[in-house]
Every structure is written in structure tokens, then in C-alpha cells.
KEGU-510598 format. One record per residue (C-alpha): residue in one letter; x negated, y, z. Coordinates in steps of 0.2 Angstrom, whole numbers, plus 5000, padded with zeros to 4 digits. Each point is the difference from the previous one (the first is absolute). Example, Ala and Ser with C-alpha at 12.3 -4.5 7.8 and 13.67 -1.06 7.14 Angstrom:
REM KEGU-510598
(r a; (4938; 4978; 5039))
(r s; (4994; 5017; 4997))
***
This chain:
REM KEGU-510598
(r m; (4524; 5669; 5201))
(r q; (5001; 4984; 5012))
(r a; (4993; 5000; 5016))
(r r; (4997; 4983; 5009))
(r e; (4997; 4999; 5018))
(r r; (4986; 4990; 5004))
(r g; (4992; 4994; 5016))
(r i; (5007; 5004; 5018))
(r t; (5002; 5018; 5007))
(r l; (4993; 5005; 5016))
(r l; (5016; 5003; 5008))
(r e; (5005; 4982; 4996))
(r v; (4986; 4994; 5007))
(r l; (5001; 5010; 5016))
(r l; (5020; 4993; 5000))
(r t; (4995; 4982; 4999))
(r m; (4987; 5001; 5013))
(r t; (5012; 5009; 5012))
(r v; (5013; 4986; 4997))
(r l; (4986; 4986; 5002))
(r a; (4994; 5009; 5017))
(r l; (5018; 5000; 5007))
(r g; (5003; 4982; 4996))
(r l; (4983; 4996; 5009))
(r f; (5004; 5010; 5014))
(r a; (5017; 4990; 5001))
(r a; (4992; 4984; 4999))
(r a; (4988; 5005; 5014))
(r a; (5013; 5006; 5011))
(r q; (5010; 4983; 4997))
(r q; (4984; 4990; 5005))
(r l; (4998; 5011; 5016))
(r r; (5018; 4997; 5006))
(r g; (4998; 4982; 4996))
(r l; (4984; 4998; 5011))
(r q; (5010; 5010; 5013))
(r v; (5015; 4988; 5001))
(r s; (4990; 4986; 4999))
(r d; (4989; 5006; 5016))
(r e; (5017; 5004; 5009))
(r a; (5006; 4982; 4997))
(r r; (4983; 4992; 5007))
(r r; (5003; 5010; 5016))
(r d; (5017; 4996; 5001))
(r s; (4995; 4981; 4998))
(r q; (4987; 5002; 5012))
(r a; (5011; 5008; 5014))
(r v; (5013; 4986; 4996))
(r y; (4985; 4987; 5003))
(r l; (4994; 5008; 5016))
(r a; (5017; 5001; 5007))
(r q; (5004; 4982; 4995))
(r g; (4982; 4995; 5008))
(r l; (5006; 5008; 5016))
(r l; (5017; 4991; 5000))
(r e; (4991; 4983; 4997))
(r r; (4987; 5003; 5015))
(r g; (5015; 5004; 5011))
(r r; (5009; 4983; 4996))
(r a; (4983; 4990; 5002))
(r v; (4995; 5009; 5017))
(r g; (5019; 5005; 5006))
(r v; (4993; 5017; 5008))
(r l; (4992; 5015; 4992))
(r q; (4984; 5004; 5010))
(r e; (4993; 5019; 5000))
(r a; (4985; 4991; 4991))
(r d; (5011; 4994; 4986))
(r r; (5008; 5016; 4999))
(r a; (4983; 5010; 4999))
(r d; (4995; 4989; 4988))
(r w; (5014; 5002; 4988))
(r q; (4998; 5019; 5001))
(r a; (4983; 4999; 4996))
(r q; (5004; 4989; 4984))
(r i; (5014; 5012; 4995))
(r h; (4986; 5015; 5001))
(r r; (4988; 4989; 4990))
(r l; (5012; 4996; 4986))
(r l; (5013; 5014; 5001))
(r g; (4990; 5015; 5004))
(r a; (4996; 5009; 5015))
(r s; (5017; 5009; 5001))
(r a; (5010; 4984; 5000))
(r q; (5008; 4994; 5017))
(r g; (5009; 4984; 5005))
(r r; (5014; 4998; 5013))
(r v; (5005; 4985; 5007))
(r t; (5018; 5000; 5010))
(r g; (5013; 4987; 5005))
(r s; (5003; 4987; 5013))
(r a; (4991; 4984; 5005))
(r e; (5009; 4990; 4985))
(r t; (5001; 5013; 4987))
(r w; (4988; 5012; 4995))
(r s; (5002; 5015; 4988))
(r l; (4984; 5007; 4991))
(r e; (4999; 5016; 4991))
(r i; (4984; 5007; 4991))
(r h; (5000; 5018; 4996))
(r r; (4989; 5009; 4987))
(r s; (4999; 5018; 4996))
(r g; (5011; 5005; 4986))
(r q; (5008; 4983; 4998))
(r a; (5017; 4990; 5007))
(r p; (4995; 4988; 5015))
(r i; (4999; 4983; 4997))
(r r; (5011; 4991; 5012))
(r l; (5001; 4981; 5004))
(r q; (5009; 4992; 5012))
(r g; (4997; 4981; 5006))
(r r; (5005; 4988; 5013))
(r v; (4984; 4995; 5010))
(r s; (5006; 4987; 5012))
(r p; (5003; 4982; 4996))
***
């Protein structure tokens, strides 16, 4: 007697669907991680842009006014979130700028502002 298997058993279908679901979950996780990394890169670029902008303002004016510092802080909060903080230290000729974000390494820039 020759028995021939025809069709697909329910167990094979369940196994195939499980493997397919795991693959789709892995692909979705990779997409999510890619979006997170892209967002972090965007925030890092914005932090560097804001710090460079303040250094350029210092080169143009020569003195950092309190209004300039408040405007810079407002831009940091608007673009990087309410928990982000900026700090300016240094002498009249050289400024060191730091932007701190929660859970991230600080962004540090240093520049000469006097001619």
C-alpha cells in the first residue's frame, strides 16, 4: 500500500506562520531602531548648529549679552526639548559651549570670538 502525502498539515502551516511573524517583528524592530538613530543624529546636528550660531554671534558682536543667552536657551528648549540645557563658559576671547540633553553625552564646542 502506497500512502502519498498531499497538501500541507496544520502543524506545518503554524510553523511557517510563526517563522514569518518572527521575521516581520525583527524587520519592524530594525525600522524602529533606524528611526531612533536618525532622530538622535538630527538632534546632535541641531545642537551643533545652535552652538555654532552662538559662537558666530559672539564673533560678530564681541560680547555675549544676557538677552543673547536667553534667546539661545529658548532655541535649545524649542529644538531639543525642555530638559536640554546650554552653558557658556570661558574668557572674553575664547568661549566653551556645552549643550546637555537627558540621557545623552553633552555636545561641546570651543571657539575664539575675538579677532
